[in-house]
KEKE-3310 file (N, C-alpha, C; in steps of 0.2 Angstrom, whole numbers, plus 5000, padded with zeros to 4 digits):
npx = (5167:5153:5143:5138:5127:5118:5103:5099:5089:5092:5106:5119:5133:5149:5143:5140:5134:5130:5125:5124:5139:5141:5146:5135:5134:5147:5155:5148:5142:5130:5121:5105:5096:5083:5067:5071:5073:5081:5089:5093:5103:5109:5116:5106:5106:5116:5115:5107:5093:5095:5102:5093:5083:5089:5087:5074:5075:5070:5078:5079:5070:5076:5084:5098:5104:5115:5118:5129:5135:5132:5117:5107:5092:5085:5095:5094:5099:5095:5097:5099:5097:5087:5078:5062:5056:5043:5039:5050:5046:5035:5040:5048:5041:5036:5036:5032:5039:5029:5012:5003:4990:4980:4968:4956:4943:4945:4944:4947:4961:4968:4964:4969:4982:4982:4972:4978:4989:4984:4981:4970:4957:4943:4929:4926:4938:4946:4940:4943:4957:4958:4952:4960:4973:4971:4969:4981:4988:4984:4972:4959:4949:4946:4942:4932:4918:4918:4924:4921:4923:4932:4950:4958:4952:4955:4965:4982:4991:4983:4982:4995:4996:4987:4994:5005:4997:4993:5005:5009:4998:5001:5009:5024:5042:5050:5049:5052:5055:5054:5058:5045:5038:5040:5031:5021:5012:5017:5009:5003:5015:5020:5011:5014:5027:5024:5017:5027:5036:5027:5026:5038:5039:5034:5040:5054:5062:5067:5072:5073:5077:5077:5077:5086:5082:5071:5077:5084:5074:5066:5074:5084:5097:5108:5113:5125:5127:5138:5141:5139:5146:5147:5149:5148:5141:5130:5124:5110:5110:5123:5129:5123:5127:5140:5149:5160:5167:5174:5167:5154:5151:5152:5141:5130:5131:5128:5138:5141:5131)
npy = (4831:4828:4814:4802:4794:4799:4807:4822:4836:4850:4859:4869:4880:4889:4901:4918:4933:4950:4964:4979:4986:4977:4961:4947:4933:4922:4912:4899:4882:4871:4855:4849:4835:4825:4824:4826:4835:4849:4859:4876:4884:4896:4911:4927:4937:4930:4926:4915:4917:4925:4917:4906:4913:4915:4903:4903:4914:4926:4936:4944:4955:4964:4979:4982:4970:4958:4943:4929:4914:4896:4888:4874:4867:4852:4849:4861:4877:4889:4903:4906:4916:4911:4906:4906:4916:4915:4902:4896:4899:4892:4879:4880:4882:4894:4898:4909:4918:4925:4921:4923:4924:4927:4941:4934:4920:4905:4894:4901:4905:4893:4889:4898:4898:4885:4889:4901:4895:4886:4872:4865:4859:4859:4865:4855:4848:4858:4859:4847:4847:4858:4852:4840:4846:4854:4843:4837:4847:4845:4852:4851:4845:4854:4865:4862:4865:4879:4884:4895:4906:4921:4920:4926:4925:4914:4905:4909:4897:4889:4898:4898:4884:4885:4893:4884:4875:4882:4884:4871:4867:4870:4860:4860:4856:4858:4865:4880:4886:4900:4902:4896:4894:4904:4913:4907:4897:4884:4873:4874:4875:4862:4855:4860:4855:4841:4841:4844:4833:4824:4829:4828:4816:4818:4830:4841:4849:4864:4873:4887:4890:4897:4890:4878:4866:4863:4861:4849:4841:4839:4839:4831:4834:4847:4864:4875:4892:4906:4923:4925:4914:4896:4886:4872:4857:4844:4827:4829:4823:4820:4833:4839:4830:4827:4838:4844:4856:4868:4881:4877:4868:4877:4886:4877:4873:4885:4894:4904:4915)
npz = (5083:5071:5073:5062:5063:5071:5073:5069:5072:5071:5068:5074:5071:5075:5080:5081:5089:5088:5097:5090:5094:5104:5109:5111:5109:5108:5098:5097:5097:5094:5093:5090:5094:5087:5094:5107:5123:5125:5136:5139:5150:5163:5170:5172:5157:5150:5137:5133:5129:5118:5110:5108:5101:5089:5082:5076:5069:5075:5080:5069:5069:5076:5074:5077:5079:5074:5066:5065:5058:5056:5053:5052:5047:5047:5037:5029:5026:5037:5036:5024:5008:5001:5010:5016:5029:5035:5032:5039:5052:5054:5054:5065:5079:5093:5110:5122:5136:5144:5144:5129:5122:5108:5107:5105:5103:5111:5102:5090:5093:5091:5079:5070:5065:5057:5048:5041:5035:5027:5031:5034:5024:5025:5035:5045:5045:5051:5063:5069:5070:5079:5090:5092:5094:5106:5114:5114:5120:5133:5137:5132:5139:5149:5143:5133:5133:5132:5120:5113:5121:5126:5125:5134:5146:5152:5165:5170:5168:5160:5149:5144:5141:5130:5122:5119:5112:5101:5095:5091:5082:5069:5065:5068:5067:5077:5094:5102:5118:5128:5144:5149:5160:5170:5174:5180:5193:5205:5202:5190:5183:5184:5176:5164:5163:5163:5151:5141:5142:5136:5124:5117:5111:5098:5094:5093:5106:5113:5127:5136:5152:5169:5180:5187:5193:5185:5173:5176:5178:5166:5154:5141:5136:5142:5140:5146:5148:5149:5150:5136:5131:5127:5140:5144:5137:5136:5141:5152:5165:5167:5167:5178:5189:5187:5182:5169:5168:5178:5180:5177:5187:5198:5195:5196:5209:5216:5218:5209:5199)
capx = (5165:5146:5142:5134:5121:5114:5097:5099:5084:5094:5113:5122:5141:5152:5138:5142:5128:5131:5120:5128:5146:5142:5145:5131:5135:5154:5157:5144:5140:5126:5117:5099:5094:5076:5063:5074:5072:5087:5088:5098:5103:5114:5114:5103:5110:5121:5114:5103:5087:5097:5104:5086:5079:5093:5085:5069:5076:5067:5082:5079:5066:5080:5089:5105:5107:5119:5119:5134:5136:5129:5111:5104:5086:5084:5099:5093:5102:5089:5099:5100:5092:5081:5073:5056:5055:5036:5040:5054:5043:5030:5043:5051:5037:5039:5031:5036:5039:5023:5007:5001:4985:4977:4962:4950:4941:4950:4944:4951:4968:4971:4963:4972:4988:4980:4969:4982:4994:4980:4982:4963:4953:4936:4928:4926:4945:4948:4937:4947:4963:4957:4951:4966:4978:4970:4970:4989:4991:4981:4968:4953:4944:4945:4939:4928:4912:4919:4928:4919:4925:4938:4955:4961:4948:4958:4970:4989:4993:4979:4984:5001:4995:4984:4999:5008:4993:4993:5012:5009:4993:5003:5013:5031:5047:5054:5046:5056:5051:5058:5056:5038:5034:5042:5025:5016:5012:5020:5004:5003:5022:5020:5007:5018:5032:5022:5016:5034:5038:5023:5027:5044:5038:5033:5043:5061:5060:5073:5069:5077:5074:5081:5077:5090:5078:5067:5081:5086:5068:5063:5078:5089:5103:5109:5119:5127:5130:5140:5143:5139:5149:5144:5154:5148:5135:5130:5119:5108:5112:5131:5130:5121:5130:5147:5151:5167:5170:5174:5162:5148:5150:5151:5135:5125:5132:5126:5143:5140:5124)
capy = (4829:4825:4807:4801:4790:4803:4810:4829:4841:4856:4860:4876:4880:4895:4906:4925:4938:4956:4970:4985:4984:4972:4954:4943:4926:4921:4906:4894:4877:4866:4851:4847:4829:4825:4821:4827:4841:4852:4865:4881:4887:4901:4917:4932:4940:4926:4925:4909:4918:4928:4911:4903:4917:4914:4897:4904:4921:4931:4942:4948:4961:4969:4982:4982:4963:4954:4935:4925:4907:4891:4885:4870:4863:4846:4850:4867:4883:4894:4910:4907:4921:4907:4903:4910:4917:4913:4895:4893:4899:4887:4873:4881:4886:4898:4899:4915:4919:4927:4919:4929:4922:4932:4943:4930:4915:4899:4891:4905:4905:4887:4888:4904:4895:4881:4893:4905:4890:4881:4866:4862:4860:4860:4867:4849:4846:4863:4857:4841:4850:4861:4847:4836:4850:4855:4837:4836:4852:4844:4857:4851:4843:4859:4871:4860:4868:4886:4886:4902:4911:4924:4916:4930:4923:4908:4906:4909:4891:4887:4902:4895:4878:4887:4895:4878:4872:4886:4882:4864:4867:4871:4855:4861:4851:4860:4870:4884:4889:4904:4902:4896:4893:4909:4917:4902:4894:4877:4868:4875:4873:4854:4853:4862:4850:4835:4841:4844:4826:4820:4832:4826:4810:4820:4836:4842:4855:4868:4877:4892:4890:4900:4885:4872:4860:4861:4858:4843:4836:4838:4839:4826:4838:4854:4868:4880:4898:4911:4929:4924:4908:4890:4883:4865:4855:4836:4824:4832:4819:4821:4840:4840:4826:4826:4843:4843:4862:4872:4886:4874:4866:4883:4888:4872:4873:4891:4899:4910:4916)
capz = (5076:5071:5072:5056:5065:5076:5069:5071:5069:5070:5070:5073:5073:5074:5080:5084:5089:5091:5097:5088:5095:5110:5108:5115:5108:5106:5095:5100:5092:5098:5089:5094:5092:5086:5099:5113:5126:5127:5141:5139:5157:5164:5173:5168:5153:5148:5130:5131:5125:5112:5106:5106:5095:5082:5079:5071:5066:5079:5080:5063:5070:5080:5069:5079:5080:5069:5068:5060:5059:5052:5056:5047:5050:5042:5032:5025:5029:5038:5035:5016:5005:4998:5016:5018:5036:5037:5032:5044:5059:5054:5056:5072:5083:5098:5116:5125:5144:5146:5140:5125:5118:5104:5110:5101:5106:5112:5096:5085:5094:5089:5072:5066:5061:5051:5043:5036:5031:5022:5033:5034:5018:5027:5042:5049:5047:5056:5070:5071:5071:5085:5096:5093:5096:5113:5118:5114:5125:5139:5138:5129:5144:5153:5139:5128:5133:5132:5115:5110:5126:5124:5128:5140:5152:5155:5170:5167:5166:5154:5143:5142:5137:5124:5117:5116:5107:5095:5092:5088:5078:5062:5064:5067:5068:5083:5098:5106:5124:5132:5151:5148:5167:5174:5176:5183:5200:5204:5200:5182:5180:5184:5171:5158:5162:5160:5144:5138:5142:5132:5117:5114:5107:5092:5093:5096:5110:5115:5132:5140:5159:5174:5185:5186:5195:5180:5168:5178:5178:5160:5148:5140:5136:5145:5138:5151:5145:5154:5147:5129:5129:5129:5144:5144:5134:5137:5145:5158:5171:5168:5168:5185:5194:5186:5177:5167:5169:5185:5180:5177:5194:5202:5194:5198:5216:5218:5219:5204:5196)
cpx = (5157:5146:5137:5127:5116:5109:5096:5093:5087:5102:5115:5130:5143:5147:5141:5135:5131:5125:5124:5135:5147:5141:5140:5132:5142:5155:5154:5142:5136:5122:5111:5096:5086:5073:5067:5072:5079:5086:5094:5098:5109:5111:5110:5108:5116:5121:5110:5097:5089:5099:5097:5083:5083:5090:5078:5069:5072:5071:5082:5075:5070:5085:5096:5108:5109:5121:5124:5134:5132:5123:5108:5098:5085:5089:5099:5096:5096:5091:5100:5095:5086:5076:5068:5055:5048:5036:5044:5050:5037:5033:5046:5046:5040:5034:5035:5035:5032:5017:5004:4996:4982:4970:4956:4948:4946:4950:4949:4958:4971:4970:4966:4978:4986:4976:4973:4987:4990:4980:4975:4959:4946:4935:4928:4934:4948:4946:4941:4954:4963:4957:4957:4972:4977:4970:4977:4992:4988:4976:4961:4947:4942:4941:4934:4921:4912:4924:4927:4920:4931:4944:4958:4958:4951:4963:4977:4991:4989:4981:4990:5001:4991:4989:5004:5004:4993:5000:5012:5003:4995:5009:5021:5035:5050:5049:5051:5052:5056:5055:5048:5034:5036:5037:5020:5017:5015:5015:5004:5010:5022:5016:5011:5024:5030:5020:5022:5036:5034:5025:5033:5044:5037:5037:5050:5060:5067:5070:5074:5074:5079:5081:5081:5087:5074:5071:5083:5080:5066:5068:5083:5096:5103:5115:5119:5130:5132:5143:5144:5143:5146:5150:5154:5141:5136:5124:5117:5111:5119:5132:5129:5125:5138:5150:5158:5171:5169:5168:5155:5146:5149:5144:5129:5125:5130:5132:5143:5133:5121)
cpy = (4826:4818:4806:4798:4793:4807:4818:4833:4847:4857:4867:4875:4887:4901:4912:4929:4944:4961:4976:4982:4979:4965:4950:4936:4926:4914:4900:4889:4872:4862:4849:4840:4828:4821:4821:4834:4844:4859:4870:4885:4892:4907:4922:4936:4937:4924:4919:4911:4921:4922:4907:4907:4917:4908:4897:4911:4926:4937:4946:4955:4966:4972:4982:4975:4960:4947:4933:4918:4902:4888:4881:4866:4858:4847:4856:4873:4888:4901:4911:4912:4917:4905:4909:4910:4914:4905:4892:4893:4895:4880:4874:4885:4889:4899:4904:4914:4920:4924:4924:4927:4928:4934:4940:4924:4909:4895:4894:4905:4899:4886:4893:4901:4890:4884:4897:4901:4885:4874:4862:4864:4862:4862:4861:4847:4851:4861:4851:4843:4853:4857:4843:4840:4852:4849:4836:4841:4851:4849:4856:4849:4849:4865:4868:4863:4876:4888:4893:4908:4914:4921:4919:4928:4917:4909:4906:4903:4888:4891:4900:4889:4879:4889:4890:4875:4876:4885:4876:4863:4867:4865:4856:4855:4852:4866:4873:4887:4893:4906:4902:4896:4899:4913:4913:4899:4887:4872:4868:4873:4865:4852:4854:4857:4843:4835:4841:4837:4822:4823:4830:4820:4812:4826:4837:4849:4858:4873:4881:4892:4893:4895:4879:4865:4858:4858:4851:4838:4834:4837:4833:4828:4845:4857:4874:4886:4902:4917:4928:4918:4902:4887:4875:4863:4847:4834:4827:4829:4820:4828:4842:4836:4826:4831:4843:4850:4865:4877:4883:4871:4872:4886:4884:4872:4880:4896:4905:4910:4922)
cpz = (5076:5069:5066:5058:5069:5071:5072:5068:5067:5072:5069:5075:5071:5075:5084:5084:5092:5091:5096:5089:5101:5108:5113:5115:5105:5104:5098:5095:5096:5092:5093:5090:5092:5092:5106:5116:5127:5131:5140:5146:5158:5167:5169:5163:5150:5140:5128:5127:5118:5107:5103:5100:5089:5078:5075:5068:5069:5080:5074:5064:5074:5076:5071:5080:5074:5070:5062:5062:5055:5056:5051:5050:5045:5036:5028:5029:5030:5037:5028:5014:5002:5004:5017:5026:5039:5037:5038:5051:5059:5056:5063:5075:5089:5104:5120:5133:5147:5142:5136:5120:5114:5108:5106:5105:5107:5106:5091:5086:5091:5081:5067:5062:5055:5046:5038:5032:5027:5024:5033:5028:5020:5034:5047:5050:5052:5063:5073:5073:5078:5091:5097:5096:5104:5117:5119:5120:5132:5142:5136:5134:5148:5149:5134:5127:5133:5126:5112:5115:5124:5128:5134:5146:5156:5161:5166:5164:5160:5148:5140:5138:5130:5119:5114:5111:5101:5091:5088:5083:5070:5061:5063:5068:5075:5087:5102:5112:5128:5139:5151:5155:5172:5177:5179:5190:5199:5201:5192:5179:5180:5178:5164:5157:5160:5153:5139:5137:5137:5124:5114:5110:5100:5089:5096:5100:5113:5120:5136:5147:5164:5180:5183:5188:5189:5174:5169:5177:5171:5154:5148:5139:5139:5142:5143:5148:5150:5149:5139:5126:5131:5133:5144:5141:5134:5140:5151:5164:5172:5170:5176:5191:5193:5181:5176:5168:5176:5185:5180:5184:5199:5201:5197:5206:5220:5220:5215:5201:5198)
residu = (MET:VAL:LYS:GLU:ASN:ILE:ASN:TYR:ALA:LEU:THR:THR:SER:ASP:VAL:TYR:VAL:HIS:TYR:ALA:ASN:LYS:MET:ALA:ILE:ASN:ASN:VAL:SER:VAL:ASN:PHE:ILE:LYS:ASN:GLU:VAL:THR:ALA:LEU:ILE:GLY:PRO:SER:GLY:CYS:GLY:LYS:SER:THR:PHE:LEU:ARG:CYS:LEU:ASN:ARG:MET:ASN:ASP:VAL:ILE:ASP:ILE:CYS:ARG:VAL:GLN:GLY:ASN:PHE:TYR:LEU:ASN:GLY:GLN:ASP:ILE:TYR:SER:SER:ASN:THR:GLN:VAL:GLU:THR:LEU:ARG:LYS:GLN:VAL:GLY:MET:VAL:PHE:GLN:LYS:PRO:ASN:PRO:PHE:PRO:LYS:THR:ILE:TYR:GLU:ASN:VAL:ALA:TYR:GLY:PRO:LYS:ILE:HIS:GLY:ILE:ALA:ALA:THR:GLN:SER:GLU:LEU:ASP:ASP:ILE:VAL:LYS:ASP:THR:LEU:ASN:LYS:ALA:GLY:LEU:TYR:ALA:GLU:VAL:LYS:ASP:ARG:LEU:ASN:ASP:ILE:ALA:THR:GLY:LEU:SER:GLY:GLY:GLN:GLN:GLN:ARG:LEU:CYS:ILE:ALA:ARG:ALA:ILE:ALA:ILE:LYS:PRO:ASP:ILE:ILE:LEU:MET:ASP:GLU:PRO:CYS:SER:ALA:LEU:ASP:PRO:ILE:ALA:THR:ALA:LYS:ILE:GLU:GLU:LEU:ILE:ASN:GLU:LEU:LYS:GLU:LYS:TYR:THR:ILE:VAL:ILE:VAL:THR:HIS:SER:MET:GLN:GLN:ALA:ALA:ARG:ILE:SER:ASP:LYS:THR:ALA:TYR:PHE:HIS:MET:GLY:GLU:LEU:ILE:GLU:PHE:GLY:GLU:THR:ALA:SER:ILE:PHE:THR:ASN:PRO:GLN:GLU:THR:MET:THR:GLU:ALA:TYR:ILE:SER:GLY:LYS:ILE:GLY)
# end
């Protein structure tokens, strides 16, 4: 039962996802609390990325994908016919596994969203948004003298922080991250994890990660998926130290995976 005093950013219930005749998600329900980090963990192919993409309707672009269930963002049904997908994706930003900056300048990568959404009324406001956003992403000090350089010249870790900056420049409520550190070295990964810890003061974050150590370090809640089913969901500390389900214990201890 949902507790009335908990401040949820996003709630989901009775979620099923099929790719043609193959079930990818089987009756999953998860609620995401504002200003918390929720990690989705599980073996490859368990459905965690498919579930993540339901949260901003990224699965809409896959013809054979069918999504059923209830998804409410701040009380609004995100799969309603009245929901504008562009507006939804402004509210629910996404950072992908591989850094994917636009083939534009560093400045233009961050400015693009605020421009098309009309967030900045003047050039001065746009300049301030770019600077503030790059600061929030822990990147401004490193790139302030090269804002007009092409973004693809940055290191992999810098590109991923730029993509995070691009996501937060349009002031979303939620940031989805699909294995954002899997292509990065340990030093860049540590910077992203530090950034996630800072960003949760203003944003709700849902992260898919293949690293249980990362989930343990950065998340408040953890959801363990196996073969399309949600096996266990709860406080991260409890999931990793005292799992309630045998399958969760087996995965965390390395017996399955």
